[in-house]
Kinemage of the C-alpha trace (Angstrom):
@kinemage 1
@onewidth
@group {chain A} dominant
@subgroup {mainchain}
@vectorlist {calphas} color= white
{ca met a 1} P 0.000 0.000 0.000
{ca phe a 2} L 2.818 2.392 0.801
{ca lys a 3} L 4.996 1.551 -2.192
{ca pro a 4} L 2.995 3.604 -4.742
{ca phe a 5} L 2.890 6.476 -2.246
{ca his a 6} L 6.682 6.350 -1.984
{ca gln a 7} L 6.977 6.379 -5.779
{ca ile a 8} L 4.701 9.417 -5.946
{ca leu a 9} L 6.843 11.136 -3.317
{ca ala a 10} L 9.987 10.396 -5.319
{ca asn a 11} L 8.371 11.683 -8.503
{ca asn a 12} L 7.243 14.862 -6.773
{ca leu a 13} L 10.755 15.285 -5.428
{ca val a 14} L 12.179 15.354 -8.962
{ca ala a 15} L 9.489 17.775 -10.125
{ca asn a 16} L 9.958 20.038 -7.098
{ca ile a 17} L 13.731 20.082 -7.535
{ca thr a 18} L 13.237 21.042 -11.167
{ca asn a 19} L 10.740 23.841 -10.621
{ca phe a 20} L 12.340 25.352 -7.536
{ca thr a 21} L 15.824 25.151 -9.009
{ca val a 22} L 14.540 27.244 -11.904
{ca trp a 23} L 12.918 29.730 -9.518
{ca phe a 24} L 15.922 30.015 -7.172
{ca ala a 25} L 18.354 30.252 -10.068
{ca leu a 26} L 16.264 32.947 -11.734
{ca thr a 27} L 16.242 35.029 -8.533
{ca phe a 28} L 20.001 34.624 -7.980
{ca trp a 29} L 20.776 35.340 -11.619
{ca val a 30} L 18.546 38.417 -11.964
{ca tyr a 31} L 20.006 39.950 -8.799
{ca leu a 32} L 23.564 39.343 -10.005
{ca glu a 33} L 22.755 40.665 -13.481
{ca thr a 34} L 20.843 43.769 -12.369
{ca lys a 35} L 21.951 44.347 -8.719
{ca ser a 36} L 18.333 45.340 -8.081
{ca val a 37} L 16.359 44.434 -4.947
{ca phe a 38} L 13.363 45.859 -6.796
{ca ala a 39} L 13.735 43.143 -9.447
{ca thr a 40} L 13.996 40.268 -6.945
{ca gly a 41} L 10.944 41.605 -5.131
{ca met a 42} L 9.005 41.688 -8.375
{ca ile a 43} L 9.992 38.083 -9.188
{ca ala a 44} L 8.671 36.922 -5.820
{ca gly a 45} L 5.527 38.943 -6.417
{ca val a 46} L 4.941 37.440 -9.873
{ca tyr a 47} L 5.285 33.915 -8.476
{ca leu a 48} L 2.932 34.545 -5.599
{ca ile a 49} L 0.245 36.359 -7.566
{ca phe a 50} L 0.211 33.526 -10.114
{ca thr a 51} L -0.102 31.041 -7.247
{ca ala a 52} L -3.041 32.973 -5.802
{ca ala a 53} L -4.727 33.401 -9.182
{ca phe a 54} L -4.506 29.765 -10.287
{ca gly a 55} L -4.975 27.903 -6.988
{ca ile a 56} L -8.776 27.543 -7.030
{ca trp a 57} L -8.832 26.497 -10.688
{ca leu a 58} L -6.023 23.955 -10.179
{ca gly a 59} L -7.915 22.564 -7.171
{ca ser a 60} L -10.990 21.973 -9.323
{ca leu a 61} L -8.834 20.114 -11.859
{ca val a 62} L -7.574 17.853 -9.063
{ca asp a 63} L -11.116 17.077 -7.830
{ca his a 64} L -12.590 16.396 -11.263
{ca asn a 65} L -9.762 14.358 -12.820
{ca ala a 66} L -7.459 11.495 -11.953
{ca lys a 67} L -4.625 12.772 -9.755
{ca lys a 68} L -2.001 11.021 -11.881
{ca leu a 69} L -3.374 12.612 -15.059
{ca val a 70} L -3.226 16.171 -13.737
{ca met a 71} L 0.274 15.627 -12.341
{ca met a 72} L 1.512 14.377 -15.702
{ca gly a 73} L -0.242 17.286 -17.390
{ca ser a 74} L 1.631 19.725 -15.169
{ca ser a 75} L 4.929 18.293 -16.430
{ca val a 76} L 3.848 18.758 -20.044
{ca val a 77} L 2.853 22.390 -19.476
{ca ser a 78} L 6.079 23.142 -17.593
{ca ala a 79} L 8.141 21.606 -20.401
{ca ile a 80} L 6.441 23.841 -22.974
{ca phe a 81} L 7.152 27.053 -21.049
{ca tyr a 82} L 10.742 25.998 -20.293
{ca thr a 83} L 11.365 25.305 -23.978
{ca val a 84} L 10.213 28.806 -24.963
{ca ser a 85} L 12.313 30.305 -22.141
{ca leu a 86} L 15.370 28.425 -23.366
{ca ala a 87} L 14.827 29.879 -26.827
{ca met a 88} L 14.756 33.385 -25.313
{ca val a 89} L 18.135 32.730 -23.653
{ca leu a 90} L 19.639 31.493 -26.896
{ca phe a 91} L 18.376 34.464 -28.926
{ca glu a 92} L 18.788 37.226 -26.334
{ca pro a 93} L 19.498 40.683 -27.781
{ca glu a 94} L 22.775 41.978 -26.379
{ca gly a 95} L 22.332 43.411 -22.879
{ca ala a 96} L 18.589 42.674 -22.697
{ca phe a 97} L 18.900 40.788 -19.400
{ca thr a 98} L 20.882 43.504 -17.603
{ca asn a 99} L 18.102 46.096 -17.684
{ca pro a 100} L 15.831 45.543 -14.631
{ca tyr a 101} L 13.037 47.507 -16.354
{ca gly a 102} L 13.321 46.004 -19.845
{ca trp a 103} L 10.403 44.134 -21.462
{ca tyr a 104} L 12.587 41.251 -22.654
{ca leu a 105} L 13.730 40.393 -19.132
{ca trp a 106} L 10.200 40.484 -17.747
{ca ala a 107} L 8.742 38.460 -20.609
{ca phe a 108} L 11.402 35.858 -19.783
{ca val a 109} L 10.503 35.991 -16.064
{ca leu a 110} L 6.772 35.583 -16.788
{ca leu a 111} L 7.319 32.542 -19.015
{ca ile a 112} L 9.537 30.848 -16.450
{ca met a 113} L 7.086 31.593 -13.633
{ca leu a 114} L 4.221 30.056 -15.629
{ca gly a 115} L 6.317 26.898 -16.021
{ca val a 116} L 6.980 26.823 -12.286
{ca ile a 117} L 3.329 27.513 -11.408
{ca ala a 118} L 2.187 24.576 -13.557
{ca gly a 119} L 3.983 22.375 -11.039
{ca asn a 120} L 1.840 23.757 -8.215
{ca ile a 121} L -0.937 21.353 -9.115
{ca arg a 122} L 1.220 18.661 -7.529
{ca ser a 123} L 1.169 20.433 -4.174
{ca ile a 124} L -2.651 20.298 -4.320
{ca ala a 125} L -2.919 16.728 -5.599
{ca leu a 126} L -0.411 15.223 -3.160
{ca pro a 127} L -2.355 15.828 0.106
{ca thr a 128} L -5.495 14.393 -1.523
{ca leu a 129} L -3.475 11.270 -2.398
{ca val a 130} L -2.433 11.060 1.257
{ca thr a 131} L -6.158 10.910 2.111
{ca ile a 132} L -6.744 8.200 -0.500
{ca leu a 133} L -3.706 6.000 0.132
{ca ile a 134} L -3.023 6.384 3.864
{ca pro a 135} L -5.285 5.418 6.828
{ca glu a 136} L -6.517 8.375 8.865
{ca asp a 137} L -4.481 7.574 11.983
{ca glu a 138} L -1.250 7.541 9.958
{ca arg a 139} L -1.772 10.667 7.870
{ca asp a 140} L 0.102 13.058 10.140
{ca lys a 141} L 3.162 10.825 9.773
{ca ala a 142} L 2.672 10.595 5.998
{ca asn a 143} L 2.437 14.385 5.880
{ca gly a 144} L 5.762 14.393 7.711
{ca leu a 145} L 7.241 12.361 4.862
{ca val a 146} L 5.843 14.917 2.438
{ca gly a 147} L 7.659 17.600 4.420
{ca met a 148} L 10.847 15.550 4.376
{ca val a 149} L 10.676 15.282 0.588
{ca gly a 150} L 10.238 19.031 0.450
{ca gly a 151} L 13.342 19.403 2.606
{ca ile a 152} L 15.416 17.187 0.334
{ca gly a 153} L 14.197 19.285 -2.571
{ca phe a 154} L 15.229 22.511 -0.835
{ca leu a 155} L 18.671 21.115 -0.029
{ca thr a 156} L 19.296 19.957 -3.572
{ca thr a 157} L 17.713 23.035 -5.114
{ca ser a 158} L 19.798 25.610 -3.280
{ca val a 159} L 23.084 23.831 -3.999
{ca ile a 160} L 22.258 23.211 -7.657
{ca ser a 161} L 20.966 26.756 -8.176
{ca gly a 162} L 24.040 28.486 -6.791
{ca phe a 163} L 26.481 26.450 -8.837
{ca leu a 164} L 24.343 26.493 -11.982
{ca val a 165} L 24.194 30.283 -11.955
{ca ala a 166} L 27.921 30.578 -11.256
{ca trp a 167} L 28.826 28.033 -13.928
{ca gly a 168} L 26.328 28.302 -16.780
{ca gly a 169} L 23.741 30.963 -15.946
{ca met a 170} L 20.187 30.460 -17.136
{ca leu a 171} L 21.243 28.467 -20.210
{ca ala a 172} L 22.452 25.562 -18.073
{ca thr a 173} L 19.465 25.974 -15.762
{ca met a 174} L 16.871 25.682 -18.528
{ca val a 175} L 18.566 22.687 -20.173
{ca leu a 176} L 18.613 20.830 -16.842
{ca ala a 177} L 14.984 21.806 -16.173
{ca leu a 178} L 13.815 20.315 -19.455
{ca val a 179} L 15.663 17.044 -18.883
{ca leu a 180} L 14.332 16.563 -15.344
{ca thr a 181} L 10.773 17.523 -16.326
{ca leu a 182} L 10.728 14.877 -19.044
{ca leu a 183} L 12.160 12.273 -16.636
{ca ala a 184} L 9.419 13.012 -14.070
{ca phe a 185} L 6.756 12.633 -16.770
{ca ala a 186} L 8.181 9.322 -18.000
{ca his a 187} L 8.463 7.826 -14.489
{ca leu a 188} L 4.938 8.792 -13.434
{ca his a 189} L 3.540 7.145 -16.564
{ca phe a 190} L 4.561 3.749 -15.148
{ca val a 191} L 3.139 4.245 -11.639
{ca his a 192} L -0.357 2.779 -11.250
{ca ile a 193} L -2.671 4.397 -8.702
{ca asp a 194} L -6.099 2.976 -7.941
{ca glu a 195} L -7.821 6.107 -6.657
{ca gly a 196} L -11.153 4.362 -6.090
{ca arg a 197} L -12.905 7.020 -8.169
{ca pro a 198} L -16.645 6.301 -8.403
{ca val a 199} L -18.058 5.594 -11.851
{ca pro a 200} L -21.439 7.342 -12.492
{ca ala a 201} L -24.356 5.001 -13.116
{ca glu a 202} L -25.945 4.809 -16.567
{ca gly a 203} L -27.735 8.024 -17.338
{ca glu a 204} L -25.829 9.994 -14.679
{ca thr a 205} L -23.060 12.435 -15.365
{ca gly a 206} L -21.748 12.830 -11.815
{ca glu a 207} L -20.831 16.173 -10.273
{ca pro a 208} L -20.413 18.948 -12.850
{ca lys a 209} L -16.788 19.600 -13.684
{ca arg a 210} L -16.607 23.208 -12.571
{ca val a 211} L -14.686 25.329 -10.116
{ca asp a 212} L -17.779 25.741 -7.844
{ca leu a 213} L -16.333 28.439 -5.607
{ca lys a 214} L -19.674 28.935 -3.850
{ca gly a 215} L -19.897 25.263 -2.860
{ca thr a 216} L -16.288 25.233 -1.682
{ca ile a 217} L -16.872 28.262 0.528
{ca ala a 218} L -19.962 26.543 1.972
{ca val a 219} L -17.914 23.448 2.858
{ca ile a 220} L -15.292 25.574 4.615
{ca ala a 221} L -17.917 27.654 6.425
{ca ala a 222} L -19.576 24.481 7.732
{ca val a 223} L -16.494 23.679 9.833
{ca pro a 224} L -16.257 26.096 12.806
{ca gly a 225} L -12.928 27.901 12.828
{ca leu a 226} L -11.709 26.622 9.444
{ca phe a 227} L -11.898 30.035 7.808
{ca ala a 228} L -9.910 31.400 10.747
{ca leu a 229} L -7.165 28.818 10.091
{ca ile a 230} L -6.972 29.833 6.438
{ca phe a 231} L -6.885 33.526 7.301
{ca phe a 232} L -4.185 32.943 9.922
{ca ala a 233} L -2.075 31.184 7.293
{ca thr a 234} L -2.863 34.099 4.969
{ca phe a 235} L -1.450 36.582 7.458
{ca asn a 236} L 1.623 34.391 7.951
{ca asn a 237} L 2.152 34.473 4.204
{ca phe a 238} L 1.662 38.234 4.221
{ca leu a 239} L 4.745 38.419 6.414
{ca gly a 240} L 6.343 35.508 4.566
{ca gly a 241} L 6.377 37.562 1.375
{ca ile a 242} L 9.131 39.593 3.028
{ca phe a 243} L 11.331 36.493 3.151
{ca met a 244} L 10.676 35.667 -0.479
{ca ala a 245} L 11.460 39.200 -1.608
{ca leu a 246} L 14.500 39.940 0.568
{ca leu a 247} L 16.129 36.802 1.995
{ca asp a 248} L 18.326 36.059 -1.017
{ca ala a 249} L 19.367 39.690 -1.326
{ca tyr a 250} L 20.294 39.782 2.367
{ca gly a 251} L 22.196 36.502 2.201
{ca leu a 252} L 24.057 37.592 -0.921
{ca ser a 253} L 25.033 40.836 0.837
{ca leu a 254} L 26.964 38.722 3.365
{ca val a 255} L 28.480 35.924 1.247
{ca ser a 256} L 29.048 34.901 -2.385
{ca val a 257} L 26.369 33.149 -4.420
{ca gln a 258} L 28.246 29.829 -4.187
{ca val a 259} L 28.562 30.053 -0.396
{ca trp a 260} L 24.937 31.155 -0.026
{ca gly a 261} L 23.758 28.218 -2.157
{ca leu a 262} L 25.852 25.735 -0.169
{ca leu a 263} L 24.809 27.224 3.167
{ca phe a 264} L 21.127 27.172 2.245
{ca gly a 265} L 21.532 23.593 1.092
{ca gly a 266} L 23.152 22.564 4.363
{ca leu a 267} L 20.479 24.298 6.410
{ca ser a 268} L 17.814 22.544 4.369
{ca cys a 269} L 18.849 19.320 6.099
{ca ala a 270} L 16.635 20.637 8.902
{ca phe a 271} L 13.624 20.013 6.647
{ca ile a 272} L 14.694 16.382 6.306
{ca val a 273} L 15.267 15.913 10.029
{ca ser a 274} L 11.923 17.555 10.756
{ca gly a 275} L 10.115 15.262 8.331
{ca ile a 276} L 11.722 12.194 9.893
{ca val a 277} L 10.704 13.336 13.375
{ca ile a 278} L 7.087 13.894 12.287
{ca ser a 279} L 6.945 10.549 10.455
{ca lys a 280} L 8.000 8.799 13.688
{ca thr a 281} L 6.137 10.779 16.358
{ca gly a 282} L 3.217 12.419 14.555
{ca leu a 283} L 1.815 15.803 15.559
{ca gly a 284} L 0.002 14.985 18.771
{ca lys a 285} L -3.724 14.927 19.475
{ca asn a 286} L -4.237 18.546 18.418
{ca pro a 287} L -2.286 19.404 15.243
{ca leu a 288} L -3.731 22.918 15.295
{ca arg a 289} L -2.043 23.700 18.615
{ca thr a 290} L 1.205 22.365 17.173
{ca leu a 291} L 0.827 24.730 14.206
{ca leu a 292} L 0.397 27.802 16.409
{ca leu a 293} L 3.220 26.909 18.797
{ca val a 294} L 5.760 26.395 16.012
{ca asn a 295} L 4.674 29.712 14.491
{ca leu a 296} L 5.292 31.427 17.809
{ca ile a 297} L 8.824 30.020 17.955
{ca thr a 298} L 9.526 30.853 14.312
{ca trp a 299} L 8.472 34.487 14.566
{ca thr a 300} L 10.415 34.892 17.808
{ca ala a 301} L 13.534 33.731 15.968
{ca cys a 302} L 12.713 36.189 13.160
{ca cys a 303} L 12.957 39.054 15.667
{ca phe a 304} L 16.638 38.306 16.283
{ca phe a 305} L 18.278 36.532 13.330
{ca thr a 306} L 19.155 39.814 11.559
{ca ile a 307} L 19.778 41.874 14.699
{ca gln a 308} L 23.473 42.036 13.697
{ca pro a 309} L 25.140 41.552 10.267
{ca ser a 310} L 26.255 37.988 10.983
{ca ile a 311} L 26.023 35.022 8.646
{ca trp a 312} L 25.869 32.804 11.747
{ca leu a 313} L 22.807 34.586 13.104
{ca leu a 314} L 21.211 34.350 9.671
{ca ala a 315} L 22.029 30.644 9.517
{ca gly a 316} L 20.557 30.068 12.986
{ca gly a 317} L 17.311 31.830 12.107
{ca cys a 318} L 16.972 29.900 8.846
{ca leu a 319} L 17.664 26.644 10.729
{ca val a 320} L 14.769 27.287 13.118
{ca trp a 321} L 12.477 28.256 10.238
{ca met a 322} L 13.365 25.173 8.178
{ca phe a 323} L 13.069 22.715 11.064
{ca leu a 324} L 9.669 23.970 12.222
{ca gly a 325} L 8.148 24.753 8.822
{ca pro a 326} L 7.158 21.137 8.026
{ca phe a 327} L 5.394 20.870 11.397
{ca ala a 328} L 3.146 23.804 10.505
{ca glu a 329} L 2.440 22.560 6.976
{ca ala a 330} L 1.786 18.980 8.085
{ca ala a 331} L -0.503 20.227 10.867
{ca glu a 332} L -2.620 22.269 8.445
{ca his a 333} L -2.851 19.404 5.949
{ca thr a 334} L -3.727 16.860 8.645
{ca thr a 335} L -6.508 19.099 9.935
{ca leu a 336} L -8.002 19.688 6.480
{ca gln a 337} L -7.755 15.994 5.542
{ca lys a 338} L -9.897 15.043 8.536
{ca val a 339} L -12.561 17.761 8.509
{ca val a 340} L -13.096 18.144 4.719
{ca pro a 341} L -14.754 15.429 2.560
{ca leu a 342} L -12.369 13.802 0.080
{ca glu a 343} L -14.427 14.789 -2.970
{ca arg a 344} L -13.952 18.462 -2.024
{ca gln a 345} L -10.363 18.386 -0.792
{ca gly a 346} L -8.756 19.462 -4.065
{ca arg a 347} L -10.892 22.578 -4.232
{ca val a 348} L -10.442 23.336 -0.524
{ca phe a 349} L -6.670 22.919 -0.771
{ca gly a 350} L -6.705 25.036 -3.928
{ca phe a 351} L -8.874 27.678 -2.269
{ca ala a 352} L -6.569 27.714 0.748
{ca gln a 353} L -3.550 28.044 -1.512
{ca ser a 354} L -5.134 30.960 -3.397
{ca val a 355} L -6.317 32.838 -0.312
{ca glu a 356} L -3.180 32.156 1.722
{ca gln a 357} L -0.969 33.334 -1.114
{ca ser a 358} L -3.124 36.337 -1.968
{ca ala a 359} L -1.462 38.481 0.709
{ca ser a 360} L 2.105 37.589 -0.267
{ca pro a 361} L 2.049 39.263 -3.698
{ca leu a 362} L 1.042 42.517 -2.045
{ca thr a 363} L 3.927 42.193 0.401
{ca ala a 364} L 6.434 41.122 -2.244
{ca phe a 365} L 5.415 43.847 -4.681
{ca leu a 366} L 5.467 46.519 -1.975
{ca ile a 367} L 8.435 45.391 0.097
{ca gly a 368} L 11.000 45.476 -2.718
{ca pro a 369} L 10.394 49.137 -3.666
{ca leu a 370} L 9.701 50.101 -0.028
{ca thr a 371} L 12.978 48.581 1.120
{ca gln a 372} L 14.953 49.931 -1.846
{ca phe a 373} L 13.650 53.500 -1.763
{ca val a 374} L 12.600 54.053 1.874
{ca val a 375} L 14.077 51.654 4.434
{ca ile a 376} L 17.578 51.371 2.932
{ca pro a 377} L 18.060 55.171 2.797
{ca phe a 378} L 16.504 55.348 6.308
{ca met a 379} L 19.222 52.994 7.606
{ca thr a 380} L 22.062 54.314 5.431
{ca asp a 381} L 22.184 58.037 6.115
{ca gly a 382} L 18.687 58.777 7.449
{ca ala a 383} L 17.008 59.011 10.835
{ca gly a 384} L 17.218 55.254 11.438
{ca ala a 385} L 20.989 55.263 11.022
{ca asp a 386} L 21.257 58.130 13.510
{ca ala a 387} L 18.893 56.558 16.047
{ca ile a 388} L 19.999 52.883 16.137
{ca gly a 389} L 22.913 52.690 13.692
{ca ser a 390} L 25.506 52.721 16.487
{ca trp a 391} L 24.488 49.194 17.569
{ca phe a 392} L 22.238 47.884 14.772
{ca gly a 393} L 24.549 48.936 11.956
{ca thr a 394} L 24.043 51.086 8.891
{ca gly a 395} L 23.896 50.567 5.142
{ca pro a 396} L 21.678 48.756 2.618
{ca asp a 397} L 21.967 45.335 4.298
{ca arg a 398} L 20.885 46.803 7.651
{ca gly a 399} L 17.834 48.309 5.994
{ca ile a 400} L 16.843 44.828 4.835
{ca ala a 401} L 17.593 43.481 8.333
{ca leu a 402} L 15.279 46.006 9.978
{ca val a 403} L 12.377 44.818 7.831
{ca phe a 404} L 12.880 41.238 9.068
{ca thr a 405} L 13.004 42.303 12.720
{ca ile a 406} L 9.765 44.272 12.464
{ca ala a 407} L 8.071 41.343 10.696
{ca gly a 408} L 9.083 39.010 13.538
{ca ile a 409} L 7.591 41.288 16.200
{ca val a 410} L 4.288 41.540 14.319
{ca gly a 411} L 4.208 37.753 13.790
{ca val a 412} L 4.646 37.032 17.501
{ca ile a 413} L 1.795 39.390 18.437
{ca val a 414} L -0.637 37.908 15.908
{ca thr a 415} L 0.186 34.311 16.890
{ca leu a 416} L -0.450 35.052 20.571
{ca ile a 417} L -3.818 36.529 19.628
{ca ala a 418} L -4.660 33.394 17.597
{ca leu a 419} L -3.736 31.070 20.484
{ca asn a 420} L -6.254 32.845 22.705
{ca ser a 421} L -9.042 33.131 20.128
{ca pro a 422} L -12.433 31.328 20.244
{ca gln a 423} L -11.897 30.203 16.617
{ca tyr a 424} L -8.862 28.185 17.709
{ca arg a 425} L -10.941 26.390 20.342
{ca gln a 426} L -13.811 25.791 17.899
{ca leu a 427} L -11.627 24.205 15.220
{ca ser a 428} L -9.802 22.112 17.813
{ca arg a 429} L -13.166 20.687 18.930
{ca ala a 430} L -14.245 20.145 15.312
{ca tyr a 431} L -11.077 18.161 14.634
{ca ala a 432} L -11.476 16.066 17.798
{ca asn a 433} L -15.146 15.314 17.026
{ca ala a 434} L -14.806 14.716 13.261
{ca pro a 435} L -16.222 11.352 12.096
{ca asp a 436} L -13.951 8.611 10.842
{ca asp a 437} L -13.136 7.812 7.207
{ca asp a 438} L -16.234 5.741 6.592
{ca asp a 439} L -18.432 8.740 7.320
{ca thr a 440} L -16.368 11.453 5.636
{ca gly a 441} L -15.726 9.711 2.347
{ca gly a 442} L -11.989 9.344 2.929
{ca gly a 443} L -10.079 6.172 3.541
{ca ala a 444} L -7.280 4.201 2.021
{ca ala a 445} L -7.623 2.774 -1.428
{ca val a 446} L -5.422 0.016 -2.697
{ca ala a 447} L -2.757 1.110 -5.165
{ca ser a 448} L 0.147 -0.758 -6.632
{ca pro a 449} L 2.996 -0.144 -9.039
{ca ala a 450} L 2.385 -1.068 -12.632
């Protein structure tokens, strides 16, 4: 029963490595080409706004089609966009990629981001496959394995990205992306998954194949506190957009791209360790409480990891974030898998992805220009440098650091409010009282390799 699940995890690992290597490499490369924090902020914003825009639609595709089919389709779409992007690299007009405001650069960025976003359907399909293939009392541990796979992907991605950019730029990156995308497609073709999908009786057409946003909202609203969980994750992502827009720029202000890639890869081992721990111990009786507690610790670390311009402080903060991140993600998935009917999970996961990511584009789009044109001058030769520069430090990197510290303080306050909210208690009771698989439409289906 677990063997097909392990094959799916391995296949997703290859796809994730491919897509996130492209994204990381693009961010590194654009910053090195343009030296513009504005540009890296815009790249993060493009990714996140695409994620928010497509999430609900991708969720409906997952619910209305075989999970294997939509995952293979994502590889095909990614391959198409990566091929066009490769052609743009090969036929680049001289100097077109060095202008952070040029149309050619941003057309290239948009095409690559569409290829990466096509892979997001896997992040929606995978938790629904956990519901199908894994018994309810083992799902928190299976979600831990999903987190571990994500950690391995992060480790490999950061190392590959740094060296690819240093060695062959985006040409090498796009060639590797095409090869790995085709390998993931070919492997998944030979994995057989019996999803137990019901076949409509003669004369019936089954549920209409539509997005059905109204019905999805009704399902979420029927579970007390579930909207609050989604909105809490949305606020976390609002602050998380700061990391996506500025973390690479801050790291690259302290060390070279090769060192930053290697360091990020080493720190990503924390994702793997975290996934192993979850797969062995689970998340406890109340995954929601686990989610909030790890958020409290993470945001506390965010208050201090840039307090001084130290690569060791940065590494320590990233270590805490990477170790605890899978706990939060696994806790949210485990909660949704129990309280949401299987036939709606794709749309609910897609809705959650869209809403949770909807705040991050705003942050990413705003934080790049805000940091570049307001906070950096404020901490270079402005009032901030005069007020706290003697101990906090001055200059562009300290402007970026100040943004992280403020984000950490806000995150701690909001998490404490959530821990003491009635919505937290309501959803905790809903999770504890949720019926078993036989009543919710979940349950394990038999699947085997072809």
